[in-house]
C-alpha positions in Angstrom: -56.1 -58.2 130.1 -52.9 -56.5 129.0 -52.0 -56.0 132.7 -52.3 -59.7 133.4 -50.1 -60.5 130.3 -47.5 -58.0 131.4 -47.5 -59.5 134.9 -47.0 -63.0 133.5 -44.1 -61.8 131.4 -42.4 -60.2 134.4 -42.9 -63.4 136.5 -41.4 -65.5 133.7 -38.4 -63.2 133.3 -37.8 -63.3 137.1 -38.0 -67.1 137.1 -35.5 -67.5 134.3 -33.2 -64.8 135.7 -33.0 -66.7 139.0 -31.9 -69.9 137.2 -28.2 -70.4 136.6 -27.2 -70.3 132.9 -26.5 -73.6 131.4 -22.8 -74.1 130.7 -21.9 -74.6 127.0 -21.3 -78.3 126.3 -19.1 -80.0 123.7 -18.4 -83.5 122.5 -14.7 -82.9 122.8 -12.8 -80.1 124.7 -9.1 -79.6 124.2 -7.5 -77.4 126.8 -4.1 -75.8 127.1 -3.0 -76.3 123.5 -1.0 -74.1 121.2 -3.5 -73.4 118.4 -2.1 -73.0 114.9 -5.2 -72.0 112.9 -3.8 -72.7 109.4 -3.6 -69.0 108.3 0.2 -68.8 108.8 -0.2 -67.0 112.1 2.0 -67.9 115.1 0.5 -70.3 117.6 -1.5 -69.0 120.5 -2.5 -70.7 123.8 -6.2 -71.5 123.6 -8.9 -74.1 124.1 -10.8 -75.8 121.3 -14.4 -77.2 121.5 -15.8 -79.7 119.0 -19.5 -80.5 118.7 -21.3 -82.6 116.0 -18.2 -82.8 113.9 -17.7 -79.1 113.8 -15.4 -76.7 115.7 -17.7 -74.9 118.1 -15.4 -72.5 119.8 -11.7 -71.5 120.1 -10.4 -69.4 123.0 -10.6 -69.3 126.8 -13.3 -71.9 127.4 -13.1 -72.2 131.1 -16.9 -72.6 131.6 -17.4 -75.3 129.0 -18.2 -79.0 129.8 -17.6 -81.9 127.5 -18.1 -85.6 127.0 -14.3 -85.9 126.6 -11.8 -83.4 127.9 -8.2 -83.6 126.7 -5.5 -81.7 128.4 -2.8 -80.8 125.7 -0.2 -79.4 128.1 1.2 -77.0 125.4 1.1 -79.5 122.5 0.2 -78.1 119.1 -3.4 -78.4 117.8 -3.8 -77.6 114.1 -6.1 -78.3 111.2 -5.8 -81.8 109.6 -3.3 -81.9 106.8 -4.6 -81.6 103.2 -2.6 -83.8 100.8 -3.4 -82.1 97.5 -1.2 -84.6 95.5 -2.4 -88.1 96.3 -2.5 -91.1 94.0 -5.0 -93.1 96.1 -7.5 -93.1 93.2 -7.8 -96.9 93.0 -6.9 -97.5 96.7 -10.2 -95.8 97.6 -12.1 -98.5 95.7 -10.4 -101.3 97.6 -11.9 -103.0 100.6 -8.4 -102.6 102.1 -8.4 -98.8 101.7 -8.2 -98.2 105.5 -5.2 -100.5 105.9 -3.4 -99.0 102.9 -4.1 -95.4 104.0 -3.5 -96.0 107.7 0.0 -94.5 107.8 -1.1 -91.4 105.9 -3.7 -90.8 108.5 -1.3 -91.4 111.3 0.9 -88.5 110.2 -2.1 -86.2 110.3 -3.6 -86.2 106.8 -7.4 -85.9 106.9 -8.2 -84.9 103.3 -6.6 -86.2 100.1 -6.9 -84.9 96.5 -6.9 -87.6 93.8 -6.9 -87.4 90.0 -3.4 -86.0 89.8 -0.9 -86.2 87.0 -3.6 -87.0 84.5 -3.9 -90.4 86.1 -7.1 -92.1 87.3 -9.9 -94.4 86.3 -12.6 -91.9 85.3 -14.3 -90.6 83.3 -13.8 -93.5 80.8 -15.8 -95.5 78.3 -15.3 -99.2 77.9 -12.5 -98.9 75.4 -10.7 -96.3 77.6 -11.2 -98.5 80.7 -9.3 -101.4 79.0 -6.4 -99.1 78.2 -6.4 -97.5 81.7 -6.3 -100.9 83.4 -2.8 -101.4 82.0 -1.6 -97.8 82.4 -2.8 -97.7 86.0 -1.7 -101.2 86.9 1.3 -99.9 89.0 -1.1 -97.9 91.2 -3.9 -100.4 91.4 -4.2 -102.6 94.6 -4.8 -106.3 94.0 -8.4 -107.2 93.4 -9.5 -103.7 92.2 -11.1 -103.4 88.8 -12.6 -100.0 88.1 -14.1 -100.7 84.7 -16.0 -98.1 82.7 -17.1 -95.2 84.9 -18.4 -91.7 84.4 -17.1 -89.3 87.0 -20.3 -89.2 89.1 -20.2 -93.0 89.3 -16.6 -93.0 90.3 -17.3 -90.6 93.2 -20.3 -92.6 94.2 -18.2 -95.8 94.2 -15.7 -94.2 96.6 -18.6 -93.1 98.8 -20.1 -96.6 98.8 -16.7 -98.1 99.8 -16.6 -95.8 102.9 -13.4 -93.6 102.7 -11.2 -93.4 105.8 -10.3 -89.8 104.8 -12.1 -86.9 103.1 -11.7 -87.1 99.3 -11.7 -84.4 96.6 -10.8 -85.1 93.0 -9.5 -83.4 90.0 -10.6 -84.7 86.6 -7.6 -86.6 85.1 -6.9 -85.8 81.5 -5.8 -89.4 80.6 -9.2 -91.0 80.8 -10.7 -88.1 78.7 -8.2 -88.6 75.9 -7.9 -92.4 75.8 -11.7 -92.6 75.6 -11.5 -90.6 72.4 -8.1 -91.5 70.8 -6.8 -94.5 72.7 -3.0 -94.2 72.9 -2.4 -92.8 69.5 -0.2 -89.8 69.1 -1.3 -86.5 67.4 -3.9 -83.9 68.0 -7.6 -84.9 68.4 -10.0 -83.9 65.7 -12.2 -80.9 66.3 -15.1 -83.3 67.0 -13.1 -85.4 69.3 -11.9 -82.4 71.2 -15.5 -81.2 71.5 -16.4 -84.5 73.0 -13.5 -84.3 75.4 -14.6 -80.9 76.5 -18.2 -82.1 77.0 -17.0 -85.0 79.1 -14.9 -82.6 81.1 -17.9 -80.4 81.7 -19.9 -83.4 82.9 -17.2 -84.4 85.3 -16.9 -80.8 86.7 -20.6 -80.6 87.1 -20.5 -84.0 89.0 -18.1 -82.4 91.5 -14.6 -82.3 90.1 -12.5 -79.5 91.4 -10.5 -79.0 88.2 -8.3 -80.8 85.7 -4.9 -82.4 85.8 -2.4 -83.3 83.1 0.5 -85.8 83.2 2.7 -84.6 80.3 5.5 -87.2 80.6 3.0 -90.1 80.6 0.8 -91.5 77.8 -1.6 -90.1 76.6 -0.6 -86.6 78.0 2.8 -86.8 76.3 1.0 -86.8 72.9 -1.0 -83.7 73.6 0.1 -80.3 72.3 -0.3 -76.9 74.1 -3.4 -76.1 72.1 -5.2 -79.1 73.5 -4.2 -78.2 77.0 -5.4 -74.6 76.7 -8.7 -75.7 75.0 -9.5 -78.0 77.9 -8.3 -75.5 80.5 -10.8 -72.9 79.2 -13.6 -75.2 80.5 -12.1 -75.2 84.0 -11.5 -71.5 83.9 -15.2 -70.9 83.3 -15.9 -72.6 86.7 -12.9 -71.0 88.5 -11.4 -74.4 89.0 -7.7 -75.4 89.2 -5.5 -77.0 86.5 -2.6 -79.0 87.9 0.2 -79.9 85.5 2.9 -82.6 85.9 4.9 -80.6 83.4 6.3 -81.8 80.1 9.8 -82.5 81.5 11.9 -81.9 84.6 15.3 -82.2 83.1 16.3 -81.1 79.6 13.0 -79.4 78.9 12.2 -78.1 82.4 12.3 -74.4 81.5 10.3 -74.8 78.3 7.8 -76.9 80.2 7.4 -74.2 82.8 6.8 -71.7 80.1 4.1 -74.0 78.7 2.4 -74.1 82.1 2.4 -70.3 82.1 1.2 -70.2 78.5 -1.8 -72.4 79.5 -2.6 -70.0 82.3 -2.3 -66.9 80.0 -4.3 -68.3 77.1 -7.2 -69.8 79.2 -7.3 -67.5 82.2 -7.3 -70.6 84.5 -5.6 -70.9 87.9 -2.6 -73.2 87.4 -0.6 -75.4 89.7 2.9 -76.9 89.1 2.7 -80.4 90.5 5.8 -81.5 92.5 8.0 -78.7 91.1 11.4 -80.4 90.7 14.5 -80.8 88.7 15.6 -84.4 87.9 19.3 -85.0 87.7 22.1 -83.0 89.2 23.0 -81.1 86.0 19.5 -79.6 86.1 19.2 -78.6 89.8 20.4 -75.0 89.1 17.3 -74.5 86.8 15.1 -74.4 89.9 16.1 -70.8 90.6 15.0 -69.9 87.1 11.7 -71.8 87.3 10.7 -70.1 90.6 11.8 -66.7 89.1 9.6 -67.2 86.0 6.6 -68.2 88.1 7.2 -65.2 90.4 7.2 -62.9 87.4 4.0 -64.5 86.1 2.3 -63.8 89.4 3.5 -60.2 89.3 1.8 -59.9 85.9 -1.5 -61.2 87.2 -1.4 -65.0 86.5 -2.5 -67.3 89.3 0.2 -69.8 89.8 1.2 -72.2 92.7 3.2 -75.3 93.2 3.7 -78.3 95.6 6.6 -80.5 96.6 7.4 -83.6 98.5 10.5 -83.3 100.9 12.5 -86.2 99.4 15.2 -86.5 96.8 13.8 -89.7 95.4 10.4 -90.0 93.5 8.1 -92.9 92.7 6.4 -93.5 89.4 5.8 -96.2 86.7 8.8 -97.9 85.0 7.3 -97.3 81.6 8.2 -93.6 82.1 11.8 -94.3 81.1 10.7 -95.1 77.5 10.3 -92.5 74.7 6.7 -91.7 73.4 7.1 -93.7 70.2 7.7 -96.8 72.3 4.4 -96.2 74.2 2.3 -95.3 71.1 -0.5 -97.9 71.4 -0.1 -98.5 75.1 1.6 -100.9 77.4 0.8 -103.9 75.2 2.4 -102.2 72.2 5.5 -101.4 74.3 5.8 -105.0 75.3 5.6 -106.1 71.7 8.4 -103.7 70.8 10.5 -105.0 73.7 10.0 -108.6 72.3 11.2 -107.5 68.9 15.1 -107.7 68.7 15.3 -104.8 66.2 13.0 -102.6 68.2 14.8 -103.5 71.4 18.1 -102.5 69.9 16.6 -99.2 68.7 15.1 -98.3 72.0 18.3 -99.2 73.9 20.2 -96.9 71.6 17.6 -94.1 72.1 17.9 -94.3 75.9 21.6 -94.1 75.7 22.0 -91.3 73.1 18.8 -89.3 72.4 18.5 -85.8 73.9 15.0 -84.4 74.3 14.2 -81.2 72.6 11.2 -78.9 72.5 8.4 -79.4 71.4 8.4 -83.0 72.7 4.9 -83.9 71.2 6.2 -83.7 67.6 7.0 -86.9 65.8 10.1 -88.4 67.3 9.9 -86.0 70.3 10.5 -86.9 74.0 9.7 -85.0 77.2 12.7 -86.1 79.1 15.3 -88.9 79.3 15.3 -90.2 82.9 18.2 -92.6 82.1 20.4 -89.7 80.8 19.4 -87.5 83.7 20.2 -89.9 86.6 21.9 -92.9 85.1 21.0 -96.6 85.5 22.2 -96.5 89.1 19.7 -93.7 89.8 16.7 -95.8 88.9 15.5 -98.5 91.3 12.7 -101.2 91.2 10.0 -100.2 93.7 7.4 -102.9 93.0 6.4 -105.6 90.5 2.9 -106.7 89.7 3.5 -110.3 90.7 3.9 -109.4 94.3 6.7 -108.9 96.8 10.1 -109.4 95.3 12.8 -108.6 98.0 15.5 -109.6 95.6 14.5 -106.8 93.2 12.8 -104.0 95.2 15.0 -101.2 96.3 17.8 -102.2 94.1 19.1 -100.1 91.2 18.9 -101.3 87.6 22.7 -101.0 87.4 23.1 -103.3 90.5 20.6 -105.8 89.1 22.2 -105.8 85.7 25.6 -106.4 87.2 24.2 -109.3 89.3 22.6 -111.0 86.2 25.3 -110.1 83.7 22.9 -108.4 81.4 23.1 -104.8 80.1 20.8 -102.6 82.1 18.4 -102.0 79.2 18.0 -105.7 78.7 17.5 -106.2 82.4 14.6 -103.7 82.5 13.1 -104.9 79.2 13.0 -108.5 80.4 11.5 -107.4 83.7 8.8 -105.4 82.0 8.0 -108.4 79.8 8.0 -110.7 82.8 5.6 -108.5 84.8 3.3 -107.5 81.9 4.6 -103.9 82.2 3.4 -103.6 85.8 6.6 -102.3 87.4 7.0 -99.4 89.7 10.3 -97.4 90.0 12.1 -94.9 92.3 14.1 -92.2 90.6 17.0 -90.5 92.5 18.4 -87.0 92.3 15.1 -85.2 92.5 16.1 -81.6 93.2 19.0 -82.8 95.4 20.8 -85.7 97.0 20.9 -86.3 100.7 24.5 -87.8 100.7 26.0 -84.7 99.1 27.2 -81.6 101.0 24.5 -79.0 100.7 22.7 -81.5 98.5 19.2 -80.4 99.7 19.5 -76.7 99.2 17.3 -76.6 96.1 14.7 -78.9 97.6 14.5 -76.5 100.6 14.3 -73.5 98.2 11.1 -75.1 96.7 9.7 -75.9 100.1 10.1 -72.4 101.7 8.7 -70.5 98.7 5.4 -68.8 99.7 3.5 -70.4 96.7 4.5 -73.9 97.7 2.4 -76.6 99.5 3.7 -79.8 101.1 2.4 -83.1 99.6 3.2 -86.8 99.7 2.8 -87.8 96.0 3.1 -91.4 97.4 0.9 -94.3 98.4 1.1 -97.8 99.7 -0.5 -100.1 97.1 0.1 -103.2 99.3 3.0 -104.7 97.4 6.7 -104.1 97.0 8.3 -101.1 98.8 6.1 -98.0 98.9 7.7 -94.6 98.9 8.2 -93.6 102.6 6.5 -90.3 101.9 3.1 -92.0 102.2 3.9 -92.5 105.9 6.2 -89.5 106.5 6.1 -86.6 104.1 4.3 -84.2 106.4 6.1 -85.3 109.6 9.4 -85.0 107.6 8.7 -81.4 106.6 7.9 -80.6 110.3 11.1 -82.3 111.5 13.2 -80.4 108.9 11.6 -77.2 110.1 12.6 -78.0 113.7 16.1 -79.0 112.8 16.9 -76.5 110.1 14.8 -73.5 111.2 13.3 -73.0 107.8 10.1 -71.1 108.5 8.0 -70.0 111.5 5.8 -72.9 112.6 2.6 -71.1 111.6 3.9 -70.7 108.0 5.0 -74.3 107.7 1.7 -75.6 109.0 -0.1 -73.2 106.5 1.7 -75.1 103.7 0.0 -78.3 104.8 -3.5 -76.9 105.7 -5.2 -73.7 104.5 -3.0 -73.1 101.5 -3.6 -76.4 99.7 -7.2 -76.3 100.7 -7.6 -72.8 99.2 -5.9 -73.8 96.0 -8.1 -76.8 95.4 -11.3 -74.9 96.4 -12.0 -75.9 100.0 -11.5 -72.8 102.1 -13.1 -74.0 105.3 -10.9 -77.1 105.4 -7.4 -76.5 106.6 -8.7 -73.9 109.1 -9.1 -74.1 112.8 -11.9 -71.7 113.5 -15.5 -71.8 114.7 -17.8 -73.3 112.0 -15.0 -75.2 110.3 -15.1 -79.0 110.0 -13.4 -80.8 113.0 -10.5 -82.2 111.0 -7.7 -81.8 113.5 -4.3 -83.0 114.4 -2.6 -82.8 117.8 1.2 -83.1 117.7 4.3 -82.5 119.7 6.4 -80.1 117.6 9.5 -81.0 119.7 9.1 -84.7 118.8 7.2 -85.0 115.5 9.3 -87.0 113.0 9.2 -89.3 110.0 10.3 -92.8 110.9 9.6 -94.5 107.5 12.7 -94.8 105.3 13.8 -96.8 102.3 14.4 -100.0 104.3 11.3 -99.6 106.5 8.8 -97.7 104.3 5.7 -98.6 106.3 6.8 -97.2 109.7 4.4 -94.7 111.2 5.4 -91.2 112.0 6.3 -90.2 115.6 4.9 -87.3 117.7 1.4 -87.3 116.2 -0.9 -87.9 119.2 -4.5 -87.3 118.0 -6.1 -87.2 114.5 -9.7 -86.3 113.9 -11.6 -86.7 110.7 -15.0 -84.9 110.9 -14.9 -85.0 114.6 -14.1 -88.8 114.7 -10.9 -89.8 116.5 -8.9 -92.0 114.1 -5.7 -91.7 116.2 -6.0 -91.5 120.0 -2.9 -90.7 122.0 -0.7 -92.2 119.3 -2.8 -95.3 118.8 -4.6 -95.9 115.5 -8.3 -96.4 116.0 -9.5 -96.2 112.4 -12.9 -96.2 110.9 -14.5 -94.8 107.8 -15.5 -91.3 108.8 -14.4 -89.6 105.5 -16.6 -87.8 103.0 -16.5 -87.4 99.3 -16.3 -83.7 98.7 -17.9 -82.4 95.5 -17.4 -79.0 94.1 -20.7 -77.0 94.2 -22.3 -78.8 97.1 -21.9 -75.9 99.5 -19.7 -73.0 100.5 -16.9 -75.3 101.7 -16.7 -77.2 98.5 -17.4 -74.4 96.1 -15.5 -71.2 97.1 -11.8 -70.6 97.2 -9.8 -67.8 98.8 -8.0 -65.4 96.4 
């Protein structure tokens, strides 16, 4: 019997050896491209195969067949860009999310990280949700009402809406604190802090990748360093990331940087300096000192990184120009003060004369004075809650004041009252000024630093004039690199891909390698450019030919195809979402 079995085995082997081997088959096969794998390495000529939403192979794939074969003719193919500083938190709950995020996708972004700057809708109880609705009004598209949500429910709501991009989220500090203390100043009680820590634990267990603070905004501006470190300890226990919009970027910038490093030292957490910047020309020289202090901290063993957006103008809420005591009690309390003649006079005087000092959370303290830093002519109206207002948007408060004959403070106070506090602003002189000789040197210094990632820090909320970074930040950094020869291409692409993915805790994203998700961008490095500017902020980037989200083509030969192929990424679901590179 064994001889019969052996004979059968030999015959089977001969039969199969006489059949030609089946050629490997892919859904998509990209040939003749310059592969930038996200690691920082130089590009190399290679083919890329994609099957079932995953990169199947990279190399010389001459024998492969595919449903779709795309000849790249030397164009670059890279991992999709990871925007680790997005404020799309409430956009992702909107039925118009795809339209509002379209231009971000068209420049190659395939993953966004929300929950930045301590801002966001969850986790919040009913009282907190009412406060957050006003605080977050400037970043809330029309028709979106988040309500009271725990963190798991928030992520589930994004999932149900069908995100056009992959989404990871930090846990914003604002909802944690307002759910316990509202918008009152002062330190939380021991019991309240314990409840905040428990709520943070729940959110991290639900998939949060870390924690963020917004220390120039309420309620973060009321929190002292002890509170930050106590919460950061919970994140350190899970090896998550703590991102800080630091306490001030003008008068208190160096002290604020020291506070960030103190949080890292006291808690052992990995820390991230959100949009590292100096606001106002007198403070630009401080950037060298900030980078030096963070370099020294890394040399001593602290884990510190930063991000930046390649523009000298930033977008935020207009309420950020007011001191903390004006915002104690929230937006409604601010509007009451602006309606009171005596309070209005006091606040006007404060904006003109008060100089912030450390520590800014003490009674009468202030993180930074934007009006003092950049002047009334350096602050512009970006949006108003009532809708498009072309007579206002893009114009400085000084210009509008001159037109109306009002003092600038009264102009902005009346506008805040008219719009219920829902006013967005642009702030000039962010680490440089484009119209000054050598005026972008410090911005470039932040960009080229090895610890820095490129981000947008901008969204289109569907009204007013969005910051053009939402449509052009990544394309702009690539254009700068081509024109100014800042870094090797591989290193610049690393800052948009593997580096931010590693920092947030997504090591397989931002990589172009077998087994990685097929989040890809094909672009012409000789032509890629931002086309959105302050007068045309919704113009799509040029030179980006293909964008894939999870193997789904959302941009095809420069044409937007769209869809909702994104995933909600939760920390702890798998190797991709859980681990991070050292």
